[in-house]
ZAKOL-926477 format. One line per field, with one value per residue: residue in three letters; x, y, z of N, C-alpha, C in turn; residue number from 0. Coordinates in nm, 2 decimals, always signed. Atoms other than C-alpha are relative to their C-alpha. Layout:
// ZAKOL-926477
residu <- Ala:...
n_c1 <- X:...
n_c2 <- Y:...
n_c3 <- Z:...
ca_c1 <- X:...
ca_c2 <- Y:...
ca_c3 <- Z:...
c_c1 <- X:...
c_c2 <- Y:...
c_c3 <- Z:...
num <- NUM:...
// end
This chain:
// ZAKOL-926477
residu <- Met:Thr:Arg:Glu:Glu:Asp:Gln:Ile:His:Leu:Asn:Asn:Ile:Ala:Asn:Cys:Ile:Gln:Glu:Ile:Glu:Ala:Tyr:Thr:Glu:Gly:Met:Asp:Phe:Asn:Asn:Phe:Val:Gln:Glu:Glu:Glu:Val:Lys:Ala:Ser:Val:Val:Gln:Asn:Leu:Gln:Met:Ile:Gly:Glu:Ala:Ala:Thr:Leu:Leu:Ser:Asp:Glu:Phe:Lys:Glu:Gln:Phe:Thr:Ala:Ile:Glu:Leu:Asp:Thr:Leu:Asp:Gly:Leu:Arg:Asn:Ala:His:Tyr:Asn:Asp:Glu:Met:Glu:Ile:Asp:His:His:Ser:Leu:Trp:Gly:Ile:Ile:Gln:Asn:Asp:Leu:Pro:Leu:Ile:Arg:Asp:Ile:Val:Gly:Thr:Ala:Ser:Glu:Gln:Leu:Asp:Asn:Glu:Glu
n_c1 <- +0.09:-0.08:+0.03:+0.11:+0.11:+0.02:+0.05:+0.14:+0.07:+0.00:+0.10:+0.13:+0.03:+0.03:+0.13:+0.11:+0.00:+0.07:+0.14:+0.05:+0.01:+0.11:+0.13:+0.03:-0.03:+0.10:+0.08:-0.05:+0.03:+0.15:+0.04:-0.06:+0.07:+0.13:-0.01:-0.03:-0.07:-0.14:-0.07:-0.03:-0.11:-0.12:-0.05:-0.05:-0.12:-0.09:-0.03:-0.09:-0.13:-0.06:-0.04:-0.11:-0.12:-0.05:-0.07:-0.12:-0.11:-0.07:-0.10:+0.06:+0.04:-0.12:-0.05:+0.09:+0.05:+0.08:+0.14:+0.03:+0.06:+0.09:+0.13:+0.08:+0.04:+0.12:+0.12:+0.07:+0.10:+0.11:+0.12:+0.11:+0.14:+0.08:+0.07:-0.09:-0.05:-0.14:-0.05:-0.01:-0.11:-0.13:+0.00:-0.02:-0.13:-0.09:+0.02:-0.05:-0.13:-0.10:-0.01:-0.09:-0.14:-0.03:-0.02:-0.12:-0.11:+0.01:-0.05:-0.14:-0.05:+0.02:-0.10:-0.13:+0.00:-0.02:-0.14:-0.09:+0.00
n_c2 <- -0.12:-0.12:-0.11:-0.06:+0.08:-0.03:-0.13:+0.01:+0.06:-0.10:-0.10:+0.06:-0.01:-0.14:-0.04:+0.07:-0.07:-0.13:+0.03:+0.03:-0.13:-0.08:+0.06:-0.02:-0.14:-0.06:+0.09:+0.05:+0.14:+0.03:-0.02:+0.12:+0.12:-0.01:-0.01:+0.13:-0.01:-0.05:+0.11:+0.09:-0.06:+0.00:+0.14:+0.03:-0.07:+0.07:+0.12:-0.04:-0.03:+0.13:+0.06:-0.07:+0.03:+0.14:+0.00:-0.07:+0.09:+0.04:-0.10:-0.11:+0.04:+0.00:-0.13:-0.09:+0.08:-0.08:+0.03:+0.13:+0.06:+0.11:-0.05:-0.05:+0.12:+0.05:-0.08:+0.05:+0.10:-0.07:+0.02:-0.08:+0.04:-0.09:+0.08:+0.05:-0.11:-0.01:-0.07:-0.13:-0.07:+0.03:-0.07:-0.14:-0.02:+0.00:-0.13:-0.11:+0.01:+0.07:-0.05:-0.11:+0.04:+0.07:-0.09:-0.07:+0.10:+0.03:-0.12:-0.01:+0.11:-0.04:-0.10:+0.07:+0.08:-0.09:-0.05:+0.10:+0.02
n_c3 <- +0.00:+0.01:-0.09:+0.06:-0.04:-0.14:-0.01:+0.03:-0.11:-0.11:+0.04:-0.03:-0.14:-0.03:+0.05:-0.09:-0.12:+0.02:+0.02:-0.14:-0.07:+0.06:-0.05:-0.14:-0.04:-0.07:-0.07:-0.12:+0.00:+0.01:+0.14:+0.08:-0.03:+0.07:+0.15:+0.05:+0.12:-0.03:-0.06:+0.10:+0.08:-0.07:+0.00:+0.13:+0.01:-0.08:+0.07:+0.11:-0.06:-0.03:+0.13:+0.05:-0.08:+0.04:+0.12:+0.00:+0.03:-0.11:-0.02:-0.07:-0.14:-0.08:-0.02:-0.07:-0.11:-0.09:+0.04:-0.05:+0.12:-0.04:-0.04:+0.13:+0.07:-0.07:+0.03:+0.12:-0.04:-0.06:+0.06:-0.05:+0.03:-0.08:-0.09:-0.09:-0.08:+0.00:-0.11:+0.04:-0.08:+0.06:+0.13:-0.03:-0.04:+0.12:+0.07:-0.07:-0.06:+0.08:+0.14:+0.02:-0.01:+0.12:+0.11:-0.02:+0.02:+0.15:+0.07:-0.01:+0.08:+0.14:+0.03:+0.01:+0.13:+0.11:+0.00:+0.03:+0.15
ca_c1 <- +0.00:+0.13:+0.14:-0.12:-0.36:-0.30:-0.37:-0.70:-0.80:-0.70:-0.91:-1.20:-1.17:-1.15:-1.45:-1.66:-1.56:-1.67:-2.00:-2.06:-1.98:-2.22:-2.50:-2.46:-2.37:-2.56:-2.71:-2.69:-2.72:-3.10:-3.15:-2.91:-3.09:-3.42:-3.29:-3.31:-3.18:-2.88:-2.79:-2.81:-2.59:-2.34:-2.31:-2.28:-2.00:-1.83:-1.84:-1.68:-1.40:-1.34:-1.33:-1.09:-0.86:-0.84:-0.72:-0.43:-0.09:+0.11:+0.39:+0.16:+0.04:+0.40:+0.49:+0.19:+0.14:-0.04:-0.36:-0.52:-0.60:-0.74:-1.00:-1.09:-1.10:-1.35:-1.58:-1.66:-1.85:-2.08:-2.44:-2.75:-3.11:-3.37:-3.55:-3.24:-3.12:-2.77:-2.55:-2.62:-2.38:-2.09:-2.18:-2.21:-1.88:-1.71:-1.86:-1.77:-1.44:-1.27:-1.35:-1.19:-0.87:-0.88:-0.94:-0.64:-0.41:-0.54:-0.47:-0.12:-0.05:-0.19:+0.04:+0.34:+0.25:+0.23:+0.57:+0.73:+0.64
ca_c2 <- +0.00:+0.34:+0.66:+0.80:+0.52:+0.58:+0.94:+0.86:+0.64:+0.92:+1.17:+0.93:+0.91:+1.28:+1.33:+1.08:+1.26:+1.60:+1.44:+1.31:+1.66:+1.82:+1.58:+1.64:+2.01:+2.19:+1.88:+1.77:+1.41:+1.42:+1.56:+1.29:+1.01:+1.12:+1.15:+0.81:+0.92:+1.11:+0.80:+0.58:+0.82:+0.84:+0.46:+0.43:+0.69:+0.51:+0.19:+0.37:+0.50:+0.15:+0.02:+0.29:+0.22:-0.15:-0.05:+0.16:+0.00:-0.20:+0.05:+0.33:+0.14:+0.09:+0.45:+0.62:+0.43:+0.73:+0.63:+0.34:+0.15:-0.16:+0.06:+0.23:-0.11:-0.22:+0.06:-0.11:-0.37:-0.11:-0.19:+0.02:-0.10:+0.14:-0.15:-0.25:-0.05:+0.07:+0.22:+0.58:+0.70:+0.52:+0.65:+1.00:+0.97:+0.87:+1.17:+1.41:+1.28:+1.04:+1.18:+1.52:+1.35:+1.11:+1.40:+1.58:+1.27:+1.19:+1.55:+1.54:+1.20:+1.33:+1.64:+1.41:+1.19:+1.50:+1.62:+1.29:+1.30
ca_c3 <- +0.00:-0.08:+0.13:-0.11:-0.02:+0.35:+0.30:+0.14:+0.43:+0.68:+0.48:+0.50:+0.87:+0.90:+0.68:+0.89:+1.20:+1.05:+0.95:+1.30:+1.44:+1.20:+1.29:+1.66:+1.66:+1.92:+2.07:+2.43:+2.54:+2.58:+2.23:+2.09:+2.26:+2.10:+1.74:+1.59:+1.25:+1.40:+1.61:+1.30:+1.10:+1.37:+1.40:+1.02:+1.02:+1.31:+1.11:+0.81:+1.04:+1.16:+0.80:+0.69:+0.99:+0.89:+0.55:+0.66:+0.57:+0.82:+0.77:+0.87:+1.18:+1.29:+1.24:+1.39:+1.72:+1.88:+1.68:+1.87:+1.55:+1.73:+1.89:+1.56:+1.40:+1.66:+1.55:+1.22:+1.42:+1.56:+1.49:+1.52:+1.53:+1.65:+1.82:+2.00:+2.30:+2.24:+2.50:+2.44:+2.71:+2.55:+2.20:+2.34:+2.51:+2.19:+2.02:+2.29:+2.41:+2.16:+1.82:+1.88:+1.99:+1.70:+1.46:+1.60:+1.58:+1.22:+1.12:+1.25:+1.08:+0.75:+0.77:+0.84:+0.54:+0.32:+0.44:+0.37:+0.00
c_c1 <- +0.09:-0.05:-0.13:-0.13:-0.03:-0.06:-0.15:-0.08:-0.01:-0.10:-0.14:-0.04:-0.03:-0.13:-0.12:-0.01:-0.07:-0.15:-0.07:-0.01:-0.11:-0.13:-0.03:+0.03:-0.12:-0.09:+0.06:-0.04:-0.15:-0.05:+0.05:-0.08:-0.14:+0.00:+0.05:+0.09:+0.14:+0.08:+0.04:+0.11:+0.13:+0.06:+0.05:+0.14:+0.11:+0.05:+0.10:+0.14:+0.07:+0.05:+0.13:+0.13:+0.06:+0.08:+0.13:+0.12:+0.07:+0.12:-0.05:-0.03:+0.12:+0.06:-0.08:-0.07:-0.09:-0.15:-0.02:-0.09:-0.09:-0.13:-0.08:-0.05:-0.12:-0.13:-0.08:-0.10:-0.12:-0.13:-0.11:-0.14:-0.09:-0.09:+0.09:+0.05:+0.15:+0.05:+0.02:+0.10:+0.13:+0.01:+0.02:+0.14:+0.10:-0.01:+0.07:+0.15:+0.11:+0.02:+0.08:+0.15:+0.04:+0.02:+0.13:+0.12:+0.00:+0.05:+0.15:+0.07:-0.01:+0.10:+0.14:+0.01:+0.03:+0.14:+0.10:+0.01:+0.10
c_c2 <- +0.12:+0.11:+0.07:-0.07:+0.02:+0.14:+0.01:-0.06:+0.10:+0.11:-0.06:+0.00:+0.14:+0.05:-0.06:+0.08:+0.14:-0.02:-0.02:+0.13:+0.08:-0.05:+0.03:+0.14:+0.06:-0.09:-0.03:-0.15:-0.04:+0.02:-0.12:-0.12:-0.01:+0.00:-0.12:+0.01:+0.05:-0.12:-0.10:+0.05:+0.00:-0.14:-0.04:+0.07:-0.07:-0.13:+0.03:+0.04:-0.13:-0.07:+0.07:-0.03:-0.14:+0.00:+0.08:-0.11:-0.04:+0.10:+0.12:-0.03:-0.01:+0.14:+0.09:-0.08:+0.08:-0.02:-0.15:-0.07:-0.12:+0.05:+0.05:-0.12:-0.06:+0.07:-0.05:-0.11:+0.06:-0.03:+0.09:-0.06:+0.07:-0.08:-0.05:+0.12:+0.00:+0.09:+0.15:+0.08:-0.02:+0.07:+0.15:+0.03:-0.01:+0.13:+0.12:+0.00:-0.06:+0.06:+0.13:-0.03:-0.08:+0.09:+0.07:-0.09:-0.03:+0.11:+0.01:-0.11:+0.03:+0.11:-0.06:-0.07:+0.10:+0.05:-0.10:-0.02:+0.09
c_c3 <- +0.00:+0.10:-0.05:+0.05:+0.15:+0.02:-0.04:+0.12:+0.12:-0.03:+0.02:+0.14:+0.05:-0.05:+0.08:+0.13:-0.02:-0.02:+0.13:+0.08:-0.05:+0.04:+0.14:+0.05:+0.08:+0.09:+0.14:+0.00:-0.02:-0.14:-0.08:+0.02:-0.08:-0.15:-0.06:-0.13:+0.02:+0.06:-0.11:-0.09:+0.06:+0.00:-0.14:-0.03:+0.09:-0.07:-0.12:+0.05:+0.03:-0.13:-0.05:+0.09:-0.03:-0.13:+0.00:+0.00:+0.14:+0.04:+0.07:+0.14:+0.09:+0.03:+0.09:+0.11:+0.08:-0.04:+0.05:-0.11:+0.04:+0.05:-0.11:-0.08:+0.06:-0.04:-0.12:+0.03:+0.07:-0.08:+0.06:-0.05:+0.09:+0.10:+0.11:+0.09:-0.02:+0.12:-0.04:+0.07:-0.06:-0.14:+0.02:+0.04:-0.11:-0.08:+0.07:+0.03:-0.10:-0.14:-0.01:+0.02:-0.12:-0.12:+0.01:-0.04:-0.15:-0.08:+0.00:-0.09:-0.14:-0.04:-0.01:-0.13:-0.11:+0.00:-0.04:-0.15:-0.07
num <- 0:1:2:3:4:5:6:7:8:9:10:11:12:13:14:15:16:17:18:19:20:21:22:23:24:25:26:27:28:29:30:31:32:33:34:35:36:37:38:39:40:41:42:43:44:45:46:47:48:49:50:51:52:53:54:55:56:57:58:59:60:61:62:63:64:65:66:67:68:69:70:71:72:73:74:75:76:77:78:79:80:81:82:83:84:85:86:87:88:89:90:91:92:93:94:95:96:97:98:99:100:101:102:103:104:105:106:107:108:109:110:111:112:113:114:115:116
// end
């Protein structure tokens, strides 16, 4: 896999995070819990983040250990079914706490890849 392909996957992760942030902008936890479409969209984007993380090259994974790729990889197994109770608190915690950190780390890694070319 090339650096360009890794860059594409990083961009996909960043875009998914932006979409999640746009869906949930201005919401508090109670609003989020009530919005079925938003929750479904968030889970779908988390799955795409997980899928993109699995596609990053082994070389990238060795170089950028600050990104917890196993955790991101696990996101691709997230499932949403509006009849099923999902752990809204965990999901909200990911949105509020984890995604901003992931966004920053992915941005830094993307810049480093650009500088290596």
